[in-house]
N, C-alpha and C positions, 0 to 999 in steps of 0.2 A: 661333017658334021659329028663332033664326038658325041658318042652316047653318054648320057646321064648316068652315072651310078648311084646304086639306092644307099644311101647313107645308114651306116652299121652303128646303130646305137649302144654306145659307152656304156661299159658295166659301171655301175655306181661302185664307188671305193669309201670306205671309213665310214660305214654303216654299222651299227651296233654288232656286237657279238652275238651268236644264238645265245650262250650262256647267259647274258646279260638280259636278253628276252624273257628267260625260263627263269631267273633269279625270283621276280616277284611273286610268281607262284610257286615256286619253293619255300619261301618266307612264310607264304601265308599256310602252305601245307604243315609248315615247322611250328607255325603258331595254334592251328586246329587241330595237329595231331598229336606232334611230338611232345609239346608241352604238356597237354593234360596227361597222357600216358607216364609220362615221367614224373609228373607231381603225384600220382596213383601209386606209382613203384617206389617214391620215396616214401609216400603214407604207410604202405604194408613194409618196408624196411624198419620205419622210425618203432611201428607198432613192435616189431620182433616178432614177426610171423604171427601174433597172436590172432588178428584176423582170418587167416587161411588157418589155421588148428580148430579154431571156432566152427568156421565155414564146414570143415570136414567131419567135426563132431554134432552136426544138427543130424536127427536122426532120419530124417527123410531126404538125406543128401542126396543118396545111391537113388532116388526116385525121382528126385529132381534133375538129375544128368540122363536117366533114361528117358524122363518125361521130352527135356531138351532134344535129346537125339532121335525120338520118334518124330516130333515135333517137327524137327528140320528135314529128316526125310521124307516125310508124308509130302510136306509143304514144296519141298523142291520137285520131288518125282512128279507129283500130280501137277503142279505149275507147268513143268516141262512136257507132258504127255498133251495135255489139254489144249498149251501153247503150240506146240508142232501140230496137232490135227487143227489148228483153226488157221494156223499161218500156210498150210498145205491147202486147206480147204478155199482160201481167199486168193489162193494163184489159179485155181478152177478159171478156165476160161467161159465155161459153161455158167458160173455163178453171176447173178444179175444184182443190181444196187449194191456193187463191192462198198462203196462208198458211205453209202448207210449203214450197213451192216459193221464196216471197221470203226464206226462212230460209236454206234450201242455197245461195240463190246468193250472201248474205252471207258465206257462210263465206273464198271466197279472200281477201276485204277485212280479215277480222276477223282470221284466223290469223298468227302472227309472220312477218316478212318471210324470216328465215334458215330458217325451217322449210320455208316455201312454196319458197323458192330451192333446198334442199338436196331436196325430194322432185322437182322439175323436173330438176334436175341427174342424178338418178338416171334420172329417166324418158326424158329427153333420151340418154342414155349410147348410144355408137355398137356398143359390145360386150353389154350387158345392161339396155338400155332397154327399158322397156315399149312406148313407141310406136315403135320400128321392128320391133320383134318382130309387133306387130299389122298393121302395115303390109305386111310381108314375109308373114305368113298370108294375108292379103287379097289378095296378088298385085299390089298398088299400086306397088311398088317392087321392084327386082331384087336389088340389095344394100344392106346398112345405109346411112343417111345419117349423116353426120358433122355433127352438128346443132352442136356445139359447137365443132369444130376446124378446120372448112371456113371460111377467110375469107369467103366469099361468102355464107354462110349464116348463121354467129353471130349477128350484129347483129339479124336479122328474128326468130331463135328466141329471143332474150332479150328482145326487144320485145313479143312475143307473150304472153310470161309477165307482162310488164307490165301488157299488157291485161287477161290474166286477174285480176291484182289489181285494177285500177283499175275495172273495166267496171261492178261492183257499185253504187260509187259513184253513176256516171251513172245507174243504173237507179233509185236511190233517190231521186236529185233530179227525174230527169224523172218518176216516178213520182207524187210529191207534187204537180209542177206540171200533169201532166196531170188530177190529181184536182181542182183546183181552175178548169178551164175548164168553165162552165156549159151543160148539155145542152141547151139551148135553140140555143145556137150549131150544135152539131151537127145540131139537127132544121132550123133554117134552110137551112142547106148542104145540107143532102138535098132540101128543098123546092124548092129553085132546081134540082135535078138533078145536084148534084155528085158524084162518085162517091167510092171510098175513097180513091183517091192525091190528087183536089182537096179532098177535107176534110182530108186530112193536111197538103197543103202551102199552104192556103190558111188555115186555121182552126187547126191543132196550132201548127205553127211558128212563124207571128207571136204568138201567147199564150205561150209557154214561150220566148222568143226571150232573155229577160233570167235565164231560170235557163242555158238554153245557155251565153249569156257567163260566168257564173260558172263553169260546168261545166268552159269547155275555157281556162279560166284557170289553177282547182286544177290540170287533167290538165297543163297545160304546165309550171308550176311543180314539180308532183311527178316528171314527165320530167327537168326541168333538176337537178333534187335527189337524183335517184334514185341511190343507190349500194350497195344491198346484193343486189338480184338480179343485177347484174353482176360484183359482186366475188366473191360466193360462187360464180356457175357458172362464171365463165370467168378472171375476176381481170384481164379487161381484154384478154384475148388470144383467138385466139393470133395475135402479132407485132401486137398494139396494135389489131385488127380490129373489138373491141367497146368501144376505151377513147372516153370520153367526159369531159366536163370534170371531172366530180366524182369519176373514177378518176384523172384527172389528176393532181388538187390534194392526193387521198389518196399519190400515190405521190411528190409532191413533197415531202409532210410526212412519210412514212416516211424518205425522203435526209436531212430537216433543213433542206430547201431554203424558212427562211422568206419569204424574197422573191419566189420565185416562188408559194409558197402565197398570198401576198397578193395577188400579182398575177391569179392565176386565180380568188380568191374575187369581186374587184373586178369582174371579166370576165361571171361570173356574175350579180352584182347588177345589172351593166347591161343584161344581156339580160333578165333579170326584172322589171327598170323600164319596158323597154318594152313588154312584154305588159300591166303594171299600165296604162301611160298608154293604152294603145289601148282596154282592158276598159273604164278610167274615164271613156273620151269616149263609147264607145257606151251606156254607163249614162245619162250626163249626155243624150245624144242620146234615148235611150228615154222619159226623164223628162221630156222638153220635149215630145214626142210624146203622153205621156199628158195633160199637161198643155193 
């Protein structure tokens, strides 16, 4: 009796080429990114650089750039530190009700930005803010802190709100990356005598390096384009102490200065392009190392 051999499925031929599958997404990207950037560049060139010259002549332009740098660094570093700590905590086997805690952590990220900024503006109010009242009751401060009206404090105060909003995203991304690390790596490191800090430094961080790069780029782009939090809480004040590039762009738009709007927008695109370049270079190096 002849044994029946299983039928081998034939490979389908004549299907769509991978390039054809990617073409709609590439066209959509061109429409959403290339065309607006190109039109902005054309506007700047058509004005013969007048907008760029006037942007550089703004009396507080150096302060705006410094504010943007401080705002971006504080937002990215703060969100990374808190996000990493939260992700590592959620990986702990001794933590109970993990699902509930994860849901609560996501709340700042999913609520509307205007709502969150308004709540924090009330919370940080000098006269009736909950934070000042709590610190006074605990004896931490002797008099109310002018969180949103002190030029030396306001930028860090609003940056902490940005951290509060974006840290849940870091927790989500890093938690997913940590879940993909094989348990055998931890066991091998512990058998070699590695402590908790050594396991984190030599096992965890290298394994989630690509995820960290994606998170850093995303946080930096969000910070560079952030508008709602600062505008709702301070409108760029006091005396420009919390004005960053998006606030400057909006103020130029309110004044009907289209040349200045195009110049500031082009500067933001250039800064974002620098971040994207270094990120792409890092990703390419990671892929080459893995191959």
